[in-house]
C-alpha positions in Angstrom: 29.3 30.9 82.4 30.6 34.3 81.5 34.2 33.8 82.7 34.9 30.7 80.6 33.5 32.5 77.6 35.8 35.5 78.1 38.8 33.2 78.7 38.0 31.3 75.5 37.7 34.6 73.6 41.1 35.8 74.9 42.8 32.5 73.9 41.4 32.9 70.4 42.3 36.5 70.0 45.7 36.6 71.8 47.7 34.7 69.1 46.5 37.2 66.4 47.4 40.2 68.5 50.8 38.7 69.4 51.7 37.9 65.8 54.2 40.4 64.4 53.4 42.4 61.3 56.6 43.3 59.5 56.6 46.7 57.9 60.1 46.6 56.4 63.7 45.9 56.9 67.0 47.8 57.2 70.2 46.1 56.2 73.4 47.7 57.6 75.8 49.0 55.0 78.3 46.1 55.5 75.5 43.5 55.6 76.4 42.4 59.2 73.1 43.4 60.8 69.5 43.2 59.7 66.8 45.2 61.5 63.2 44.0 61.2 60.6 46.7 61.6 57.4 45.4 63.2 54.2 46.9 64.6 55.7 46.2 68.1 59.1 47.9 67.4 62.4 47.0 65.8 64.2 43.8 66.4 67.5 42.4 65.1 67.3 39.3 62.9 69.1 36.3 64.4 72.1 34.7 62.9 71.0 31.2 61.8 74.1 29.4 60.5 77.6 28.6 61.7 80.0 30.7 59.8 77.3 33.2 58.8 78.9 36.3 57.3 75.9 38.6 57.5 72.6 39.0 55.7 71.6 39.6 52.0 68.5 40.5 50.1 65.9 40.8 52.9 62.2 40.9 51.8 58.9 41.2 53.6 56.0 38.9 52.4 53.1 40.7 50.7 50.9 40.1 53.7 53.5 41.4 56.1 53.4 38.2 58.2 56.9 36.9 57.3 60.3 38.1 56.4 63.1 36.3 54.6 66.8 36.8 53.8 69.8 35.0 52.3 72.6 33.8 54.5 76.1 34.2 53.1 78.8 31.9 54.4 82.4 31.1 53.3 82.4 28.0 51.1 85.7 26.1 50.5 87.2 27.1 47.2 85.3 30.3 46.8 87.0 33.6 47.8 83.9 35.5 48.9 80.9 34.7 51.2 78.2 33.1 49.1 74.4 33.0 49.8 73.6 29.3 50.1 70.6 29.4 52.4 67.2 31.2 52.3 65.8 31.8 55.8 62.1 32.5 56.5 61.2 34.2 59.8 57.7 34.7 61.4 56.5 35.7 64.8 60.0 35.8 66.3 61.3 32.5 65.0 62.7 30.8 62.0 59.9 28.8 60.3 61.8 27.4 57.4 65.2 27.4 55.7 66.2 26.2 52.3 69.8 25.2 51.9 71.1 24.7 48.3 74.3 22.9 49.1 77.3 24.0 46.9 75.1 26.2 44.7 74.6 29.9 45.2 71.2 31.6 45.5 71.2 34.4 42.9 67.7 35.7 43.5 64.5 34.9 45.4 60.9 36.1 45.9 57.8 35.5 47.8 55.1 34.1 45.5 51.3 33.6 46.0 51.0 36.2 48.7 53.8 34.6 50.7 52.5 31.0 50.8 55.4 29.9 48.5 58.9 31.1 47.7 60.9 30.8 44.5 64.6 31.0 44.1 67.2 30.9 41.3 70.5 29.0 41.9 73.7 28.2 40.0 77.4 27.8 40.4 79.7 30.5 41.8 81.8 31.2 38.7 80.7 31.4 35.1 77.2 29.8 35.6 76.5 27.2 32.9 72.9 27.2 33.9 70.3 28.3 36.3 67.9 26.1 38.3 64.7 27.5 39.7 62.7 26.0 42.5 59.2 26.9 43.8 58.6 25.7 47.4 55.6 25.8 49.8 56.5 27.7 53.0 54.3 25.6 55.3 56.2 22.3 54.8 59.0 23.1 52.4 57.5 20.8 49.7 59.0 21.3 46.2 56.1 22.5 44.0 58.0 23.2 40.8 61.3 23.2 39.0 62.6 24.9 35.9 66.1 24.9 34.3 68.1 26.9 31.7 71.4 25.8 30.3 74.1 27.3 28.0 74.2 25.5 24.7 77.3 23.8 23.3 79.1 25.0 20.2 80.8 22.3 18.2 81.0 18.6 19.0 82.6 16.8 21.9 85.4 16.5 22.8 86.1 20.0 21.5 82.7 21.5 22.3 82.6 24.8 24.2 79.8 26.7 25.9 78.2 29.2 23.6 76.7 32.5 24.7 73.2 31.1 23.9 70.8 29.7 26.5 68.1 27.1 26.1 65.3 25.6 28.1 62.4 23.2 27.5 58.8 24.0 27.8 56.9 27.1 28.8 58.5 29.3 31.4 56.4 29.2 34.6 55.0 32.6 35.8 56.8 32.3 39.1 60.2 32.2 37.4 59.9 35.7 35.7 60.4 37.9 38.8 63.7 36.1 39.6 64.9 35.3 36.1 68.6 35.7 35.6 70.4 35.5 32.2 67.9 32.8 31.2 65.1 32.7 30.4 64.8 35.9 28.4 61.6 37.4 27.2 
């Protein structure tokens, strides 16, 4: 009776002990290597995409259970590596990645204690707007969207983009930590 009880207790406690707690990150000067500092020692972050040119903007979740970073790659027609994927890493493996296609991720953040992530994306050159997305980490589900656009000056076909920005509705709280040129306070 006592041995099965001890075995069951070990099975319940072992995953919690084995789980990594991330204390921080160190990005090499050239961005080619990312070191993850855990309670169990330092480990190198894995490369996760074909053509990956390094790592950018690493962050540790508020609870220390997860780390994330942006993956810059060369995109056709753009002269520099651009961050097009957000990778989330927990317990030694990639748990989620968000790929924004031909857009660029300009900023990102853990939200709600690390249960969700928010990111701002736009085009590479002269952004005409920013799109913000809030996603649940557990399944990648889209929880919220917000957009800002430059306004037009004049009337088509001679309309040009003005320096002014506009958006509809109230700015969600999760947008402010990653807000780019728009919205403004």
